N, C-alpha and C positions, 0 to 999 in steps of 0.2 A: 353105724349111724351116718346118714348122708350129710354132706357139708351144706350149711344153710347160708345163702347169699341174699343180701339186700341190694337191689339196684334202684338208685334214685335218679330220675331224669324227668323233666317236665314234658318230654315227648316220649314217654315210656311205651306208648302204643306202637311207635315206629320200630321198637326194638324187639317185637314179638318173635321174629325168627331167631334172634340170638338167645332169647329166653327158652324157647322150645329146644334149641340145640343143647343148651346146658342141662335141661331136664332130661333129655334123652341120654346124656352122659351120667345121669344119676344124681345130679345136684338138685337141691331144693331151693327154688328161687322165689323170693318175695319182692314185690315192686312198690314203688311210691313215686308220685309226680311232684313232690314238694319237700323242702327241707323240714318244715314243721311236722308234716305227716311222718317223715322218716324218723325224726327224733322220738315221736310217740311210739312207733313200731319198735325202735331200739330199746325203749324202756319196757316193752312187753315181751320181746323175744330175744333169745341169745343167738346172735349172728356170728359166723366164723369170718366173714369178709364183707366189705361194703364197696360197691362201685358207685361213685358219686359224680354227677354232672357238675361242672364248675359254673356254668352260666344258666341260672334258673331265676325266674321272677320271685319276688318275696325274699325269703331267706336264701342268700346265694350259697353256692357250693363251699366257698371258703369260710363263710359264717357258720354253715352247718358243720363243717369239719372242725372248727374251733369248739363247738358245743360237744361234738362226739369225743374229741380228745380230752375235754374237761371231765366228762361224766363216764366215758367208757374208753380209757386210754389204751386198753389191750387189744382192741379190734383193729385189724389191718384195714386201711382205707385206700382205695385206688381212685385217684382223681382222673376224670375224663373231660376233655375240653376241645372245643373247635379252635381255640386260640393257640398260636405258637409264640405269643409274646413272652420274652424272657422274664419280664417282671412278674407275670402271673406264675410262670414255672417256679421262679425263685421263692415267691411267697408260699406256694403250695408245698414245695420241698421243705422250706423253713418251718412249715406247720406240721412236720413229721408225718407226711404221707408215706405209704408203703410202695406205691408205684404211680406212674404218670403216663396216660395214654392220650393220643391225639385222634379226634374223630376224623373220618369214619373208622371205627374199629371193626375188625373181623373176629369171628368166633374163636379162631385159634390164638389170637392175641389174648383174649379173655382167659382161655384155658391155661396159657403159659403164665399169665399173671397169678392165677389161682395156685398153680403148682409151685411157682416161685415163692409165694408167700405162705402157703399152708403145707405143702408137701416137700419143701426144700430140704428140711432136716432128714426126712425119711429117705429121699432120693440120694442125698449125700452119704447117709449111713450105708445104704445098699451098695453104692459104688465103692465106698471106702472098704467095706467088708470084703467085697469081691477082689479088690486090688490087693489087700493085705493077704488074703488067702493064696493068691498067686505069688506074692513076694515072700511069704513064709517059707515056701519050698526052696526058693532061690537062696535065702539066707541060711536055711538048714543045710543045704548042699555045700555052700561056701564054708560053713563051720566044720564040716567033716573033711575038708581038703587041706592042702598045704598053703598057709597064709603068710604073707609078709606084712610089714608094718603098714604099707599103703593100702593093702586089702582091709586091714583092721580099721583104718580111717573111714573107708567107704561103708563098712558094715555098721560102725557105730553111728555115723551120720544117718544111715537108713533107719536104724532102730529109734533114734531120737525123732526123726521125721514121723514115723508111724506112731510113736508114743504121743506126740502132740496131736496127730489126727484122730487117734482112737479115743483120746480122753473126752472128746465131744460126742462119742458114740454112746448109745443106750444099751449096747450089747456087753454085759459083764463077762460072758464066756470068751469073747474075742480079746478083751483086755487081759484076761487071765492067761490066754495062750501067748500073748506078747510078753507078759511078765515072765513066763516060763522060758521063752526063747531068749530074753535078755539075760536071765539067770544062767542059762546054758552058755551064752556068749561070754559072760564074765568068767565062767569056769574054764573055757578054752583059752580065753585071753590071758588068764593068770598063768597057765602052763606056757603060753607063748613068751610071756615076760620072763619067767624063770629060765627058759631056754636061751634067751637072746640078750637080756639086759646087760649082763656083765661084759659080753662081747662088744656091745655098743659103746659103753663108757671106757673100755680099754682099747678101742680102736681096732678091734679084730674082726669087725663085720664089714663086708663089702658095701652094704647100704645101711645107713643108720638114720634115724629121724632127727629133726631139730629137737634138741633137749634143752632143759632149763639153762644150763651153763653156756650154750651156744646160741641162745635166742637173740641176744643183742647183735652179735656178729653176723649171724646167718640170715636173720629175718628182719630185724629192725633197721640196721644201718643201710642195707640195699634200698629200702623204701625212703629213708632219709636222703640218700644221695640223689634219688630221683625227684623227690618232692621238695627238697630244700628246707621245709619247715613242717614238723610233725609234733602232734600232742599225743604222747604215749600214756594211756590210762590203764592202770593195772588195778582191777577190782578183785580184791582178795577172795579166793574160794568161789569163783564164778564158773559154773558148769556150762557145757555146751548147750544143753537144753534151756538153761536160763537165758543165755545169749539169744536163742531163737525167739523166745517170747518178748525180749526187749527190742528185738530188731524192728518189730512193727511200730514201735514208738519213735524210732529214729529215721524211718524211711522218708518222711516228708522233707527232711533237711540234708540227709546224707545218702549217698549211693554206695552200695557194698562193692568194693573192688576185689576184695579177697575174703572168702569165708572158709577158714581153714582151722585145723587143730595142730598143736604140737604136743610133745610128750614130756611130762614132768619127770624129774629124777625121783629116786627113792631116798629117804622117805618123802612122800607127797605131803609135806608139812611146811609151814611158812618159814621156819628157821632155816631149813635146808634148801628148799626149792627157790624161795625168793632171794635169799642171799646169793645163791648160785647164779640167778638171772643177772643181778647187778654186778657181781664180781667177775662173771665170765669164767668161773672156776668151780670145780667140784668142792664139796664141803671140806674134805681133808686138806685140799690145797689152799683153801681160804685160811684155815687154821695155821697151816705151815708158813704161808707167805705173808699173811696179814693177821698175826695173832692178836693184835690190838683190836681187831674188828670182829673176832669170833668169840661167842659166849657159849660155853658147854652146857649140856643137859644138866639138870639138877640145881641150877642157880635161879634166883628170883629176878634177875635182871631181864629187861626187855631185849630180846635176841635179834631184833631187826632194826637197830637204831643207827646203823652205819651204812645204809644203802647208798646214799649219795657219795660217800667216801669210796665205797667199793666200785661204784660206776666210774668215778674219776680215775681210779687206778686201772680199770679195764680199758678205758678209752686211751689212756697213756700207753698201755701195753700194746694196743692195736695201732698206735701212732695215728689216732683219729683226733685231729684238732677240732673238736666240736664243743661249742658252748652249750650248757644245758641249765635249766631251772628244775628244781626238785621240790615237790610238795607232798605231804602225807596228811590225809584227812582221817581223823579218828572220831569225830563227833559232828553233829549238825551245825554247831556254831562255827567251827573251823571251815566247814563246807560253804556256809553262807558268806563268810568273810572272803573266801577265795573267789566265789561267784561275783561278788560285788566289786572286787578289785582285779578282775581277770586281766584287764588291759595292761596292768603293770607287770604281768608275769609271763608275757608271751613273746618277748623280744628275742629270745634265744632260738636257734634252729631246732633244738630238741627240748621239749618241755615234758616233764614227767609228773604224773599225778598218781599216787597210791591211795586207793579208797578202800577202807576196811569194813564197810557195812555188812556185806554178805557173810563174811567170816563170823562177825559178831552175832548175826542172825542165827547161824547154825549152832553156835554155843548157847545162845539164849534159849533156843528151842529145847536143848537138852535140860537146862536148868529151870525153866519157867513153864508151869503147866498151861498158862494161857497161850503161850506161843506154840506149845505142842498142839493145842486144840485148833489154833488158826492154821497151822501147817501140819495137818495130820497125816498127809501122804504126799507123794511126788507132785501131783497137779496143784495141791494147795501150797506146797513149798514154792513152786514156780510162780503161782499167783501172788504170794506174799512178796516175793522178790520184785515182781512187776509193780505192785502197789507202792513199795518203797521207792522205786526209781521214779515213778510218776510224780511223787511229792518231794523228791530229794533235790538238794543243790546241784547234784551231778547232772541232772537233766537240764538245769539252767545253764550250767557251764558248757555242756555240749551244744545247746542252742546258740549260745554266744559265739562259740568256736565256728559254728556253721555260718553265722552272719559275717564272720571275718574270713571265711573261705579257708580255714585251716584244717588240714587232713588229720585224721585220728587213727591211731592204732589202739584197739581195745583188746586187752588180754588179761591173763590171770597167772597165778603161781601154782595152783592146784585146784582140784575139784573136791567133791565130797560124795559119800555114798550112804544110803540108809541101811544101817546094819541090822542083821536079824539073828545070826547064828553064833553063839558063844564058843570060844576056844580057851581051854584052861592053860594058864601059864603060872609058874612059880618063880619068883625072883626075890632078891634081897631088897633092903630098904633103899638102895641106890638105883634100882631099876626105874626107868622113867615111867610116867603115868599115861602116856598116849594109848588109846584103845586099838590103834591100827598098826603100830609098830612098837617094838620094845628093844632097848639096848641095855646091856648090863653083863654081869659075869655069873656063871653057874646057874643060868636060867634053866628051868625044867619045862619041857613041852613035848608034844608029839610031832616029830619032824615032818610027818606026812601031812600035817595040817597047816604048815607055814612055809614061807620062802625064807630060808636062812642064809645069811652071809657070815660065815664063821671067821673069816679073815676080813675085818673092816677095810683094810687097805685095798682089797680086791674091788670093793664098791666105792672107793674114794670117800670113805666115811671116817670121821675122827674117832680115835680111840679114847674112851672115857677112862679105861685102865688097861693094863697089859693083856688081860684075859677076856675082855669084853667081846661080845658079838652082837649082831642085829638080826631080828626076825620081823617078818612082815605078814600081816593078815591078808588073805586073798578073798576075792569075791566079796560077799557081804558079811564076812565073819568079823568078830571083835574079841579082843583079849580080856579075860576076866581071871582074877585071882581066886583060888579055892576058898579063901576066907570070906564068909558071908556071901557065898557064891550066888544063891538064888535071888538075894536082894539086888545085887549089882546087875545080874542078868536082866531082871525085870526093869530096873532103872534105866539101863542103857539100850536095851533092845528097841528098835524102831526109831533110834535117834540118827542124826546125820553126822558122820565122822570122817576124818581124813588121816592120811599117813601111810596107807597100804596100797595094795594092787587092785585096781578095778578100772574098767573103761571110764567111769565117771570121774575118778580121781586123776587119771594119768593123761587121757586124751582131752585136752582143754583148749578153749577157743583162742585163736589168733586172727583178729578181724581188722582189715584195712578199709577205712571209710573215707570217701572223698566228698567234700561239700558240693551240693547241687548248685 
């Protein structure tokens, strides 16, 4: 079916060469020499695009545009005018036009405007498809080679980039290919972690990534020494792909100085990873050196209630004489209160804000059917995160910081993965309940399906009892007990969980933003 164009101009006869050119290209062109006549035609025919002269006797172009937008808001309208006055341009753009051309126009300008407005999606899809087909082979070749941590950062960022591009595509086959490649990448990454993680944390590797317990020392303090005042915002459970969709909402007020990822320790769970960030110590060392600040598995107490105290101890140990303010936001009311009184809390060189919403979102998605429906897949989960941020006090806080020219470090403690494949584990009543890692004694499982640390001290993990060990789910697996097995498999499959080994959980954003 040919594209139907309506061209409205009081001197339409002078445009005959342009109209013939478009018809030779296969377009179906209708003409009108007045706004009133054009509105009658629009009521009778379905047009794909309208070219509208701004300066016409009777009903002007802008008045005609207002009527079109009121009755037929989905039709793209291209305004054409002899005037280059800024006020007319502003009024036309403010009236939601799709394009703006200055007379005299040439046929190729018209073709470009048509393609931009009607074929843009198709052209982008075709280019994206071709580009990913070329990149697919590059990623596949890389996955079959010898990779170090820095190679994995590049691969993961590329996969996220393509995931965001292809979610706009109408090609389900291409999306499935990417999904399979990402699954393969997580399989290879899990083996990489099994082969290297213990060497990293025991200091036996030549090169090791920035890890949770070295984040303040190796990543935050160097920025603070350079910038003198920094607002560190830790959004619990924020994945790298979620950061990328939030980035567009921040770019008006902030410039990205550093877009990086660092590596979460195991377990990739708040109690372990976030306490390690603030303490500058691995979990077993926190328990050993600061037993008053460590709460073991199996207790009902809130396990991250001493973060400010742990940070104070870390700065003292590093001999860093730095004043800091610390805030934790657990609900909307607390967020609004901080936003309203922000000026009272930014006097210190280092200001820390822990924001818990995304973690609560992932838990709510597991428990509440309505949230499951709203965040049914990865794109929807990202969209829900973006919607939350747009209407959250955190956005207001960041806007205020930009006005005060205060730099931001945006980071997290761990990510999350959508789990699909159940793995059976048998444990006693003292075994913890997390679906991505287990700790306890006499657990029964298939060793080939997990990453096991049989001596917790090797992983700097606290002993819950003398014979306890730790196991971690890999890729998109999740642990299920044999009792009532099918019920829990169906209940937890397709939910977002954390604690184990995956690109999404371990390679997490570390972003440095400078106010514009």
